[in-house]
FIDOMAR-255263 format. One line per 8 residues: for each residue x, y, z of N, C-alpha, C. Coordinates in steps of 0.001 Angstrom, whole numbers, plus 500000, padded with zeros to 6 digits. Layout:
X/Y/Z/X/Y/Z/X/Y/Z; ... .
This chain:
487369/510769/506456/488349/510370/505439/489740/510304/506027; 490469/509189/505711/491828/509015/506172/492679/508782/504955; 494016/509063/505216/495032/508651/504215/495742/507567/504938; 495688/506257/504345/496168/505164/505063/497243/504431/504217; 498273/503932/504970/499249/503065/504323/498928/501621/504780; 498342/500859/503865/497840/499521/504113/498793/498605/503371; 499553/497701/504064/500663/496892/503400/500905/495699/504250; 501678/494804/503557/502182/493614/504344/503730/493686/504330 .
504286/493147/505403/505690/493199/505553/506132/491937/506085; 507393/491601/505695/508047/490455/506326/508404/490744/507830; 508682/489672/508537/508975/489974/510015/510202/490820/510180; 511100/490774/509236/512328/491732/509326/512151/493127/508604; 510880/493434/508294/510589/494709/507879/510753/495073/506365; 510467/494106/505516/510564/494357/504070/509251/494097/503385; 508920/494975/502438/507612/494809/501770/507773/494042/500377; 508946/494033/499911/509267/493381/498637/510714/492917/498727 .
511053/492013/497846/512455/491615/497815/513334/492696/497029; 514576/492522/496924/515433/493478/496291/515000/493768/494814; 514402/492707/494101/513981/492821/492813/512546/493159/492682; 511885/493695/493803/510516/494105/493847/509482/493046/493688; 509875/491779/494114/508936/490660/494068/508157/490566/495328; 506827/490275/495141/505897/490045/496219/505457/488540/496432; 506283/487783/495715/505892/486266/495735/505905/485655/497140; 506702/486220/498010/506768/485669/499441/505391/485827/500070 .
504618/486782/499706/503366/487133/500330/502235/486050/500078; 502221/485535/498866/501102/484716/498508/500968/483413/499126; 501946/482834/499824/501920/481602/500594/501305/481894/502020; 501180/483165/502449/500745/483366/503781/499221/483489/503990; 498416/483412/502934/496973/483543/503087/496439/484379/501931; 495055/484170/501768/494388/484858/500738/493813/486181/501195; 493723/487132/500298/493287/488556/500679/491914/488543/501345; 491035/487589/500961/489640/487611/501449/489559/486981/502856 .
490719/486407/503338/490757/485899/504723/491425/486959/505639; 491461/488117/505185/492073/489322/505937/491107/490371/506113; 491549/491508/506470/490748/492736/506594/490664/493454/505185; 491298/492896/504147/491213/493539/502862/489792/493885/502381; 488940/492909/502304/487484/493241/501733/486910/494512/502380; 486911/494528/503703/486292/495715/504342/487177/497024/504171; 488478/496756/504065/489270/497918/503923/489033/498572/502498; 489174/497730/501398/489001/498335/500011/487557/498924/499769 .
486633/498346/500513/485315/498972/500362/485271/500431/500796; 486088/500815/501636/486178/502232/502119/487133/503073/501426; 487807/502561/500358/488805/503335/499582/488188/503986/498438; 488518/505293/498261/488028/506049/497085/489023/506478/496072; 490329/506378/496495/491508/506747/495615/492713/506054/496106; 493624/505733/495279/494836/505012/495525/496103/505820/495077; 497155/505735/495892/498564/506287/495567/499354/505052/495368; 500186/505014/494324/501029/503803/494073/502356/504283/493522 .
503415/503678/494032/504771/504002/493411/504842/503176/492111; 505842/503565/491333/506033/502952/489985/506386/501490/490059; 507347/501180/491077/507756/499760/491214/506550/498827/491389; 505583/499243/492317/504379/498522/492643/503574/498366/491282; 503409/499452/490672/502506/499553/489322/503298/498549/488335; 504478/498565/488183/505247/497687/487234/505110/496278/487702; 505184/495986/488929/505103/494591/489363/503662/494129/489057; 502683/494928/489289/501300/494481/489034/501110/494172/487467 .
501701/495045/486654/501601/494748/485218/502362/493511/484855; 503502/493249/485380/504331/492092/484940/503723/490707/485599; 502960/490890/486645/502357/489718/487260/500820/489691/487323; 500227/490123/486175/498813/490208/486022/498165/488802/486367; 498819/487706/485970/498230/486404/486177/498125/486110/487653; 499213/486390/488368/499192/486189/489800/498176/487024/490507; 498123/488253/490116/497179/489202/490696/495663/488746/490474; 495452/488238/489257/494209/487710/488914/493820/486428/489741 .
494793/485553/489951/494595/484406/490750/494185/484687/492102; 494824/485800/492687/494595/486144/494127/493379/486968/494239; 493033/487867/493230/491955/488838/493447/490707/488654/492482; 490980/487843/491509/489790/487675/490502/489938/488544/489239; 490993/489551/489315/491038/490478/488098/492557/490782/488069; 493085/491055/486749/494359/491386/486636/494664/492852/487007; 493593/493704/487151/493590/495001/487643/492442/495139/488577; 492796/494940/489917/491587/494781/490874/490987/495958/491428 .
491382/497207/490840/490870/498460/491486/489903/499123/490492; 488755/499460/491058/487815/500262/490303/488028/501810/490616; 488670/502073/491673/488998/503472/492065/490116/504077/491208; 490138/505309/491001/491205/506092/490388/492555/505854/491106; 493645/505570/490324/494994/505407/490912/495966/506366/490401; 496641/507089/491403/497769/507943/490983/499016/507205/491149; 499756/507023/489954/501089/506361/490009/502137/507411/490022; 502984/507460/491018/504025/508454/491137/505215/507812/490467 .
505690/508496/489297/506770/508129/488544/507411/509190/487792; 508717/509166/487593/509320/510124/486717/509545/509530/485238; 509187/508336/485048/509330/507642/483839/508024/507489/483070; 508105/507181/481816/506891/506873/481027/506703/505345/481159; 505462/504996/481588/505121/503627/481886/503955/503199/481022; 503807/501964/480661/502724/501436/479936/501391/501589/480706; 500262/501825/479981/499010/501841/480622/498306/500576/480640; 497820/500141/481739/497023/498929/481930/495648/499149/481370 .
495261/498347/480474/493857/498426/479838/492823/498395/480948; 491863/499270/480836/490691/499224/481708/490940/499851/483043; 492105/500285/483251/492445/500903/484630/492309/502544/484549; 491805/503083/485668/491819/504538/485733/493122/504981/486376; 494155/505244/485580/495422/505619/485919/495787/507071/485687; 496396/507693/486634/496858/509036/486402/498332/509085/486790; 499250/509230/485891/500654/509303/486097/501048/510686/486543; 501713/510686/487737/502088/511979/488352/503528/512037/488765 .
504059/513175/488994/505435/513404/489520/505238/514563/490402; 506264/514609/491339/506380/515868/492185/505898/515719/493615; 505609/516899/494215/505283/516826/495629/503898/516195/495843; 503834/515370/496882/502611/514578/497191/501534/515548/497715; 501858/516645/498270/500896/517595/498914/499850/518033/497826; 500346/518553/496738/499304/519082/495765/498537/517879/495127; 499194/516760/494895/498409/515622/494321/497390/515031/495321; 497785/515156/496636/496847/514659/497736/495504/515451/497622 .
495566/516655/497260/494364/517417/497198/493497/516940/496128; 493981/516472/494953/493229/515970/493803/492683/514535/494284; 493491/513850/494951/492958/512495/495389/491934/512662/496422; 491959/513522/497383/490832/513828/498336/489502/514180/497595; 489735/515051/496451/488475/515417/495712/487913/514182/495129; 488705/513349/494509/488201/512094/493720/487653/511086/494822; 488243/511047/496013/487738/509991/496989/486477/510342/497582; 486194/511612/497584/484852/511981/498311/484980/511742/499720 .
484138/511063/500371/484047/510718/501768/484885/509495/502079; 485329/508811/501069/486062/507537/501351/487574/507915/501563; 488324/506845/501944/489772/506968/502241/490677/506871/501065; 491897/507366/501250/493002/507320/500371/493918/506164/500797; 494188/505280/499897/495113/504141/500206/496497/504467/499496; 497542/504462/500360/498866/504452/499758/499221/502932/499668; 499255/502474/498457/499513/501006/498233/500956/500662/498436; 501860/501433/498063/503294/501217/498175/503982/501994/497147 .
505304/502180/497402/506103/501595/498375/506272/502388/499647; 507236/501862/500496/507460/502446/501669/507980/503932/501636; 508751/504208/500604/509268/505605/500501/508099/506578/500153; 507190/506051/499259/506012/506941/498976/505206/507207/500188; 504946/506133/500991/504204/506347/502192/505009/507339/503118; 506284/507203/503125/507118/508176/503911/506983/509629/503444; 506777/509808/502159/506677/511154/501559/505321/511772/502079; 504318/510920/502215/503035/511411/502665/503047/511711/504106 .
503919/510861/504905/504234/511102/506339/504926/512493/506485; 505969/512630/505737/506791/513832/505800/506024/515138/505613; 504936/515065/504741/504100/516193/504463/502953/516329/505407; 502900/515398/506456/501867/515585/507496/500471/514999/506946; 500547/514294/505948/499221/513726/505360/498901/512310/505599; 499706/511653/506342/499438/510148/506619/498657/510140/508017; 497591/509420/508014/496724/509360/509182/496870/507983/509893; 497160/506887/509074/497052/505507/509719/498013/504629/509003 .
498721/503749/509677/499450/502634/509138/498625/501293/509525; 498406/500498/508515/497780/499067/508720/498811/498178/508167; 499502/497468/508967/500612/496557/508568/500320/495213/508976; 500278/494348/507916/500127/492875/508175/501565/492281/508143; 501987/491815/509374/503298/491223/509402/503298/489674/509097; 504071/489246/508150/503990/487818/507730/505117/487090/508544; 504942/485797/508713/505876/484934/509387/506949/484444/508454; 507641/485389/507769/508692/485110/506911/509808/486194/507156 .
510974/485857/506743/512056/486881/506762/512632/486862/505322; 513039/488031/504944/513636/488206/503589/515157/488462/503573; 515643/488967/504652/517012/489314/504739/517419/490644/504137; 516952/490946/502995/517090/492157/502289/515971/492447/501454; 515794/493727/501107/514621/494082/500244/514231/495458/500325; 513050/495753/499927/512438/497140/500048/511878/497372/501378; 512359/498423/502144/511888/498615/503586/510465/498999/503566; 509890/498614/504736/508481/498898/504999/508325/500469/505107 .
509125/501144/505809/508806/502611/506022/510180/503239/506307; 510927/503607/505253/512235/504089/505409/512382/505582/505969; 511937/505707/507177/511866/507008/507896/512243/506622/509335; 512797/507617/510049/512875/507511/511419/511800/508183/512152; 511062/507529/512927/509893/507947/513591/510117/507654/515035; 510374/508718/515857/510609/508446/517310/509486/509105/518115; 509402/508676/519375/508468/509350/520208/507136/508753/520063; 506189/509387/520707/504700/508863/520656/503991/509318/519409 .
504659/509166/518186/503907/509659/517088/503051/508475/516505; 503431/507277/516613/502555/506159/516129/501926/505522/517404; 500541/505597/517451/499859/504999/518462/499259/503697/518027; 499652/502621/518679/498960/501288/518353/497567/501308/518724; 496684/500976/517882/495179/500989/518205/494675/499560/518154; 495253/498657/517378/494747/497300/517387/495752/496228/517007; 495559/495059/517399/496371/493880/516944/495336/492738/516621; 495527/492111/515436/494689/490961/515116/495476/489822/514581 .
495312/488688/514962/495907/487539/514217/495105/487149/513116; 495788/487047/511945/495163/486528/510693/495729/485138/510408; 495028/484076/510790/495527/482769/510478/496709/482485/511211; 497492/481493/510739/498690/481091/511381/499909/481824/510861; 499752/482682/509868/500927/483187/509219/501032/484802/509198; 499973/485395/509678/500038/486890/509707/499435/487510/510998; 499849/488760/511308/499347/489529/512307/499186/490971/511923; 498010/491581/512091/497740/492891/511626/497869/493956/512706 .
498712/494955/512564/498903/496007/513485/498408/497263/512928; 497496/497998/513591/497018/499342/513194/497550/500398/514081; 498144/501375/513353/498718/502495/514096/498047/503805/513636; 497745/504669/514505/497234/505955/514289/498478/506968/514317; 498589/507704/513391/499616/508821/513343/499154/509999/514043; 499911/510333/515158/499590/511511/515860/500246/512745/515207; 499447/513657/514687/499937/514863/514117/500218/515981/515092 .
């Protein structure tokens, strides 16, 4: 079982625009043409930031067009937020706040032998990293630049902490980099 940050980023290191839009991503390829189908099959629980959750709710039609469902996860999802958010019908959502360490234990229990996916954002993934809970980064780098936006991983990580374990080209617009986090 691993805790993985699986995400896409622009070439200049942003996962979303300043207003939390992911529209830039849809022109770069379909999820089924990437490692996503095999990745999600091994996921037993998800951690998600409130901005990602809200974007999915606001863009249910786009999500359905890309994935076949307005809420594409059958696994339980822990949404980290300090605010009260609407519930998406048919989704197994657990709204939480506070330290990721204690919530990670709940997620591990729910995931069983499967992995935990930190969907986004970058700061949430950074909190798992800070707590020593992040095992792997899987980053799909798109052939676009955004200039500004929400950073991929707003942490300083120096030294041989991230070990590159694989690189794969995904069509003409993406490359996937896998990093193992050395604890």
